[in-house]
N, C-alpha and C positions, 0 to 999 in steps of 0.2 A: 113199692119201694120200702126199704127198711125205715122204721120210725125215726124221724129226725129228732134232735134235741134243740134246746134254745139257748142254753148258757153253759160255757165250759172254759177251761184254760188249756193251753197246749202242753203244759208240763208243770212240775212242782219242784221246789227245793227239797233236798234230801239230807242236809247236814243236821237237821233238828233245830228248833227255835233257840236252844241253848247249846248248840254244837255237840249234842249227845253222840252223834255218829263219829265225829272226830275223836272224841275221848275214848269211845269203845274200840275203834279201829286201832288207835295208837297203843291202847292197852294190850290188844291182841298182838301187835308187832313186838311189844316189849315182853311178851310172855306172861303178863299179869292175869289175862283171862284166856279161856279156850275158845275154839271156834263156835261151840254151842252157845256160849254167852254172847259172842258177837252177833250171831244170827238172831238171837232173841232180842237184842237191842234193836236190830234192824226191823224185825217184825213189829215191835212196839211202836217205832217211829212211823212205819207205814200205816199201821192201824189208826193211830191218832190223826195222821194227816188226812187220810181218806174220810174219817168221820167228820173232821172239821169242815172239809169242803162240802160234804153233803149237808151239814147243818147250815152252812151259809147259803145254800139254795142252788148249787150247780146240779144240773140234771144229767150230765155226762162227765165222768171223772177219769182222768188219765191214770193208767197204771203202767208199771215197768219203766217209770221215769226215775225210780230209785237206782242208786249205784253205790257200790263200795268205793269206787274210784272215778270212773269215767264211762259215759254211755257208748263211746266209740269202742273202747276196750270191751265193754259188755257185748257189743255187736260182733267183735272179733271172736269172742267165745261162742256166741250164738251160731256163728258160721264156721267154726272150727279153723279159724285163721290166726291162732297164736303162733309166734315164731318157734321154729324147731328147737331152739336152744333152751326152751323151758319145758319141753316135752318130758324130760326125765323126772320132773317133780310130780310125784304121785298124787298129792293132795290137790284137788281143784282150786281151793281158795288160795293156797300158797303158790300154786302155779300162776294164778291170776295176779297176785301181788308181785311175783317175781317179774312178770312182764311189765308191770307198772313201775316198779322201784328198783329192780335189779337185786342181786345178791352179791356176796363176796366174789363169786365166780361168774355171774351172769350179768350182762349189760341189759339195761331196760330198753323199752321202745323209745323212740324219739318223742319229744313233746313239742307242741306248737299251739298257737292261739286258735280258738274256735271263732272263725270268721273275724269280725271286727269287734269282738268282745274281750273282756279280761278273763274269760274262762279258758283253760288250757285243755286240750285233748291229747291222747296218746295215739301216735300215728301207726296204724297196722302195717306190717311188712308182708307184701304179697310177692312170692317168688314163683318161678315156673314149677317148683316142686310142691307148692301149696295145694293141698287137696281139701276142698271145702266139704264140711259135713255138719248137718244141723244138730244143735243141742238146745232144745226149746224149754229146758227145765226151769230156767229162771222166770221167763215171761209166763209160763203156765202156772208156776207156783204163786206168783203175785196176782195173777188173774183169779186163781182159786181163793186166795185170801180175801180179795175184795168181794167176790161173789158170795162167799159164806157170810160176809158182813152185810149183805143186802145192798151193796153198792152197784150202781149202773156203771160198770167199768168199761173203759175203752183202752185196750192195750196200745202202747206206743212203741214203735220200732224204727230205728234208722233205716231208710230205704236203700235198696241195692245200688242205685246210681250214686248217691252221696257217699255211701261206704267206699265204693271203689275210687271215686274222685278224690277222696280225702286220704286214701291209703298211699303207701310208697311202694313203687315197683323195685324189686331187688333182683339183680341178676338178669334183667331184661330191659329193653327199650320199648317194648310193645305197650301201648296205652292199656291201662287196666280195664277200661270199659269193654275191651274185647272179651273179658271173662264174664260179662253179664249172663251169658247163656248158661254158665255153670251155677250161678247164684239163683236164677229164676226158679228152677225146680225146688230149691230149698225154701224159697219164700212161698211157693205154692203149697208145699208140705206144711209150712208153718201156718199159713192161712187156714188150711184144713183142720189142723189141730186146734187152733183158736176157735174155729166155728164149733167143733165138737165139744169144746170146753165151755160154750155158752156165750162167746163174744158176739155181740150184734154189730159192733163197729170195730175196726182196727185203724189206727193212725200210722201211716208210713211217712216219715219225715224226709223231705228232699230239699233242705236249705241250699245245697250246692247249686241248685238250678236258678237261684236269684243272681248269681254272678254272671260274668261274660262266658257264654257257652257257644261253641261252634254249632253250625247247622247239623253236622254229623252227630254231635253229642245230644242235641235236642231230639233228633230222630231216634237215637238209641233209647233215650228215656221214654219217648212216646211208644215205641215198639214194646219196651219192657212192660209198661203199664197197660198197653192193649192186651198183652198176653196174660198178665195177672188178672185184669178185670174181666177177661173172657171165661175165667174159671167159674164153675157153678157151685162148688163146695167151699164157700168162703164167707166171711163176714162182709158187710159193706166196707168199702175202702175210703178213708179220708186221707187224701194226699195233702200233706201240710208243708208249707214253705214259710220262711220268716227271714228277717234282716234285710228285706228289700223287695223289689218287684220281680215277679217271674218274667215279665216282659214277653219276648217272643216265645218263651216256653209255655206260657199259659194257654194259648189256643191249641197248641199241640197236645198238651195233657188233657184239655177239655174235650178233645175229639175222641178220647178213649171212653170206656164204660165205667170208669171209677165213679162212685156215687157222689162223693163230696170233695171239695177243694177248700183248704184253709189258706187265707191270704193275709199278709201283713199290710194293714192300711195305715200304719204309723210310719214305718220306714219306706214303704212303697205306696204306689197309687193304682195298683191293679184294679180294674173294673170301674174306676171312676173316670168318666169322660168317654173314651172309646172302649166299649165293652164287647169282648168276644161272646160268642153264643154260649151262655151258661144257663140258659132257660131250663134245661133238664137237670141241672146240678144243684146239690145242697151246698151252699156257700157258708163257710164259717169265717166271719168277718172279724179280723184282729184290730179292733178300734181302741182297745185299752193298752197302753204302752207297757210291755212286759220287761223292758230294759231300764227305764228311768223311773224316778220316784215322784214325779209331779202328778198332782191331781188331774184327772181327765176333765176336759171341757165337755161336759155331758151334752150340752146343746149342739155343739159341732159334731160330736160322735153320733148323736141320734139323727142329725141331718144326713150324715154319710150313710147310715143304715137305711134311711128313707130313700135316698137316691138308689141304693142297691136294690131295694124292693121292687123298683120299677123294671128290673132286668133279670131277676132270678125268681124262681118259684118258692124256694124255702131258704131260710136264713137263720143262722145262730150267731150269738155274740160271744166273743172270745178275747183273750189277751193276744197281743201281736206275736208273742213267742212264749217260751216257758218262763215261769216265775223263778226259775233257778237264779236269775240275775239280780233279784232285788231281795231286801231283807224280809223276814217273815211278817212282822207286824209293827205298826207305829205305836202300839200300846206299850212296848218295851222302852220307849223313849220318854223320860220324865223331865228332862232339862231343856227341851226345845221350846222356844218362845211361842206364844199363842198365834201370832201372825204366820210365822214360818210353818208351824204345825198344820195350819189350815190349808197350806199350799201342797201338802205332801200326801202320798198314798203309797204304802208298802204293799207286801203281798196280800195280806188279809183285806186291806182296803181296796185293792184292785179287784179282788173277787167280788166284793160288794158292788163295785162299779159295774162289773159285768152283769151281775144279777139285776141291778137297777135298770140298766139299759135294756136287758131282755124283757123285764117287766113292762117298761114303757113301750117297747115294740109290740108286745103281745096283748097288753091290757090297757094301753093308753098312758100317757105321761102323767095324767092327773093323779094316778095312784101313788106316784113317787115324786111329785112336784117339789116336796120339801128337799129331797136330795139334789135336785136340779138347782134350787135356789141357793143351797149351801155352796155348791160348786161355782155358781155365778158370783157369789159374794167373795169367795176366796180369790178368784181371778181378779176381781176389782181391787182388793187390798194389795195384791201382788204388783199390779201395774203402778200403783200409787206410792209404793214404799220407796223412801229416799235412799235406802241402802243399795238399790239397784241402779242408781244413777248418780255417781259421785263425781262432781265437776272437777275436783282437784286431781283425782286419778286420771280422768280422761284428758284433761289439759296437759298434764305432765307427760303422759304417754305420747300424745301428738307431738310434743316438743322433741322427745328423744327419737321418735321415728323419723322426724325431719332432719336429724343430724346423721353424720356418717357412722355406719355400724361395722365397717370392715376392719380387718387386722392385716398386718404385713404378710407377704407370702410365707408358706409353711417352712421353706428351707431357711429363710432368714430367722424365723422364730425358733427353729430347732437349734441354730447356732447360738442365739442369745440364751436359750434355756440350758444348753450344755455348759455354758459358763457359770450358771447359777448352781447347777447340781452335777457333781462328778459321779456319774452312774456308769456301771460296767456294761459291756455288751449283754444283751438279753436280760435287762433288768427285771427283777421279780417284784410282784405286788399282789395285793388281793383287791376284791371289788368294793368292799366297804364294811359290811356287817360281819361280826363274829358271833359264835353261838350265844343265844339268849339263855344264860344260866338260870338255875332255880333261884339263886340269890337275886338276880335282876328282877325276876317275876315277883318274888316275895316283896322286894323293896317297892316296886311299882304299886302292888296291891296295898301295901302298908301306907303309902303316901295317899292313895285314893281314899282309904278309910279313915285317915287322920291319925293312924297309929304312930307315924313318924312325921316330922315337919320337913319343909323344903331343904333346910340346911343339912339335915341328916341324909336325906335322899341324895343331895349333891355329893356328900362325902362318900356314900356307897358307890355312886356311879363313877366318881373319880378313881376309886379303888379298882373298879372293873377296868377302866381305861388303862390304868397303870399296869394291870396284869396283862392286858392284850398287847401293849407296847413292849413289855418285857418279853413276852412270848415271841413276838416278831423279831426282836433283836437276837434272842437266843437261836432262832431258826435262821438268822442272817438274811432276812428279807430286805430288799433294797429300798423300796418306797413303802412307808407304813401308813396305816389307817388307825383311827381311834376306836374302831369296833362297834360304834353306835349303840352302846348299852342304853342310852337315854331315849332311844327311838322305839316307839311301839310299832311303827310301820313307816316305810320310806315316803309315803304320801301323807298319811294321817298326821305324822309329826309336824310337817310344815303347815298343813291345813289348820291345825290347832293354834298356830301363831300368826296366821294371815287373816286380815279382815275380809269378809265376804264368804267365808266358809263356815259350815257347822259340822262338827265331828259327832257322830252318833255314839251312844253308849252300848247298844246291842245290835247294831245294824249289820250283822255278819252275813257275808255271802261267800260261796265257794269259789276259789280260784283254780285249784286242782287237788285231787285226792283229799287229804285232810287239811290242806292249806286253806285257811279262811281269812278274809280281810274285811275291814269295815270301811267301805268307800265314803269319804267325806261328801258333804253336799255343798256344791258351789252355787250359791243362790244370789250373790250380789257382786258389786264391783270390788276388785281385789287390791289390797295394799299391804305393806309390811310395816307395822308400827315400830318394831325393834329388831336388831340383829337376832338371828335364830340359831346359829351354829358357832359363832366366833369364839365364845368362851370355851366350849368343849374342845374345839380343834386346837386352839392355842395352848390349852392345858396339856394336851397330848404332845404337842411339839416341844413343850418345855421339858419333857422327860427324855428326849433323845436328840442326838445330833443328826440323825437321818431325817430326810424330808417326810413330812406327814401330809397326806392329801386332805384338803377340804372336801367334804362330801355333801352334795346337794342333789335334789331331784329336779329334773327338767320340766318345763311347762307342758309339753305334750303328754308326758307320763302323768303329771298331776291331773290333767284333764281326763286322760284315759281311765285312770283308776279312781275317779270321783264320779258322783252323779252330777252332771253339769247342767247349767242353765239351758233352757230351751227357748228363751226369749231374745237371744242375740246370737250372731254367728259364732261358731267355735273359735274362729281366728281372733275375734275381738277378746274373748276370754283368755286365749293363749297368750296374747300380747300383754294383757294385764298381769298375768302370773309371771311372764318373762321379765317384766319390769321389776317385780319384787325380787326375783332371783338375781337379776343384774345388780341390784343394790347389795345383796349379800356377797356376791363375788368381789365387789369393790372393797367391802369392809374386811373380807378375809385377806385380800392382798395387802391392805393397809396394816393389818395385824401381823404381816410377815409370812403368810402362807403363799407359797409360789407354785404349788400344784393344786388345781381345783378340779374335781370331777363333778360333772353335771350329767346325771344319768338320764338316758332316754330309752329304757327298755321297751317302751310301748310305741315307738315310732312306727313300726310295721302294723301294730295292732289296729290303729285308727284308719288305716288306708281304706278308702272306699272300695266296695266290692266290684264296682263297674269301672273299667279303664277310663271311660270318658270323664269321670269325676275325680280321678287321681291327681292330675297335674295341679289343680287348684289346691288340694290338700297338701301336697308335697311342698308347694311354694310357701304356704303360710306356716307349715310346721317347721320347715328349715329356717324360715325367717324368724320365728319366735325363739328358736335355739340360739341363733346368732345375735338376736337382741339381748338374750340373757347372758351371753358370754363375751361380748365385744367391748365391755367396759374396762377390762383389765389391760395391763401392759403386755407387749409382745413377749417379754421375758417370763411372764407367768404362763405356765403350761395349762391348757384346758384339756382334760380328759373327759371321755364319755363312755357309757356302757350300754350295750344292747344285748338282749337275750331271748331265747326260745321263740323264734319266729322264722318263717321262711323269708329270707332277706332279699332274694333275687329282685323282687318288684320294687324295692326301695334302695337298691345298692347305689344308685346315683345320688339319692338324697343323703345317704350316709357320708359320701364324699363331700356333699354340699354343706354338711354341718361344719366342716373345716376345723374339727377338733384336732388338737395336736396328737392325741392318742385315743384310739377307739378299742375298747375291749369288747369282745363279742363271743357269743355262744358258739362253740365248735366241737366240743368233745363228743357229743352224741352223733353229730353229723360228720365226724371224721375229717374236719378241716375243709369241707366242701365250700364254705363261704369264701375262702381265700381265692378260689378261682373266679368267683363273681367279682371280687374286689379288683383283681388283676385286669379283668376285661374293661373296667371303667377307668383304668389308669390311676388307681388309688395310690397316692404318694405320701400319705401321712403315717404316723405310727399306728401299729395295730397289735392288740393282745388277744390272739385267738385262744379261747379257753382250752386248757389241757387237763382239767379236772372237773368231772361232772358232779356238781354238788347236789343234784336231786336224787342221787343214789347213795346208799350207805357204804358202798364198796370203796376201799382205799386203793387208788391207782398206784402201780409200781413205778419205780424209777425208770426202768427200761421202757415201759409203756409211755410215760410222759416224754422221755427223751426221743422216742420214735415220732411222737406227735410234733415235737419241735423240729426235728429233722425234716419232716414233711412240710411244716410251715415255712421253713427256710427255702424251700424250692419256689415259693411264691412271694416271699417277703424278704428283702435284704436285711442283714443282721442289724444294721444301724436303726432300723425302724421296727424291729420285732420285740415285743414285751412278753412276759411269761406270767400267767395268772389263771385262777379258776374261772369257770363259766359264769359264776354269779356270786352273790353274797352268801355268807356262811351261817346266817342266822338260824336256819332250821336244822343244822347238823349238830352232832355231838362233839364235845371237846376232844375226846381221845382220837376219834377218826380224823378230825380236822388237823390236829397236830401231826399225826402220822402222814396225812396226805400232803400237807404243806412242807414237811421235812423232805418228802420224796420229790416234791416240785422243785425245791431249791437245789437239791442234789442233782436232779436231772438237768437243770439250767446250768449248773457249774460243769457238769459232764460235757454237755454240748458246747459250752463256752470254751472249754479246754480243747475240744476237737477243732475249733475254729483257729 
């Protein structure tokens, strides 16, 4: 058997510890650097990352986890599965970015969430005319770089089953797994080339198999890996899963001749309890959480590893999934208090935990007992910290939950709200944020460094708000927003003002492409010391006679885009956050704001991967939203926003939110979601996005008007709103103004036709 290893991770972040890749890529898009400079930046990042992992003690290091945008898009390039509409672009890098972002004339691929994480992936389009062809240049290049640096490299590639299950069938109703037979020869060719290039192991990722899969799908996966593992000219195969248990797929995969299986023992419990026959397999045990930032309970993890040793021959220690989902290192955080710091582990610290556990496993825990003692002490201080159990918060929450949380029926509310606001048919609005100008970024940096004081910062932000309100009035938008110049992020902004959260200084993680976020850390009980948005919103309302929406982030999204507590149920944390948001809605209403948007773009994101676990989640997630929004009068309109997910599985929950208006991503999916809403008898207001803000292209008037006409086939005019897909924070001012001008003109055009 191929030599096993003892310590590894399943993948690594690629944006750079200081977001170097983001800056280099955006400079390339802006024409400030050429492709050679961008490629050199990427090589430098890869080299430093590989060297750091080796120095930390990993003895098998993943490669080909780097990406300029997304690993599924990389796999589409690997397999020759880019859409035909980008084929005319000669340069491979520009063709790649056109598929990701679109151009003035080319629409990009759809984007959706990577399982139940806050990472987004681009959805490949597979049509009957798609002809697969292997292009292994990227993985071979990165393997060669690592080999030349003396790294024991393990190439990582998305497996064929997951690639097809996550792709979108275009022009056919035939399940895409029927095309496995076309992909397997390409994977066989790839394995042969990797073997010739010196790879001893290759990791094929099949996370799609941790979800609910039919017996037929599991059999297709088994047959595929039986065929690949029967090849003689190949490296050893490590079949990797994460984000849950393989369940019934595990014994099927174990029956093949793949040499290794990587299992997630944080989100799943494979091999613990009833163990299939893995005695001949090399098991890579994911006992260090790759998705959350809490320090590992080393005693419990070592006990898990010990239990596994009784049923498998060879064992390695790993993270549960790629470290893509956590910040690089805790060393970059200088403001975190001593107690909280002791509870945390970012990427670098998680690698150390992996190496510590591997050392204990192979050499005995005595050699690393100091690390075990530190972990034990941290767990003790965390249990005893009073910030994690606030009697006032818990008592008040119980009282509110025991009161009535409902509102009047939607039709009654709609009549009352119409009396408050005299809006035209097909009212136009935007989702919340406007472009973050250079002046905003400069002001925020100047406040941070002390160059300006709070009063000057307030003056500059008010000037930005005045500009945004004036622009919306010039464009004749019906319901305005204040543009959110004061907000660094739609979750972090609130976390910085809520007790129980800690906002990092440099805890960046990738959300998609060059979009990076700093998820706050929810470590204790949550409360709202002071109003968070009232002054900003009421200032904007003072500048116009048109209604201005109050803009809040919902409890589920705040949880989804934070690193959350692992010491209590998510539902309990959601309700604590909801109570704080409820207080804010009441204060906004008292201040005269009669349209309040509580965004829940992550509702679909947290949906458990297994159907059996979903009803419980949907019950508490909908309940937390209604807790947050039911404190206001029926004449106050509650809006919400959802984006960039496959909504079919939660369509009933969207109706259950009982928001007066729901704006929802629809531009890239061409209004498909409206059919789902119709099937559940959705009778509330809806704003299907008619402008895809994740692409730089400006949609034309006729294009938007056609989308509205299509939407009117599913939604009556009195319930249809007109808006972009999402907030405009990441877009440029010129394109935003042009796009919104076309949006308003299209709405007026269709309004006149009615």
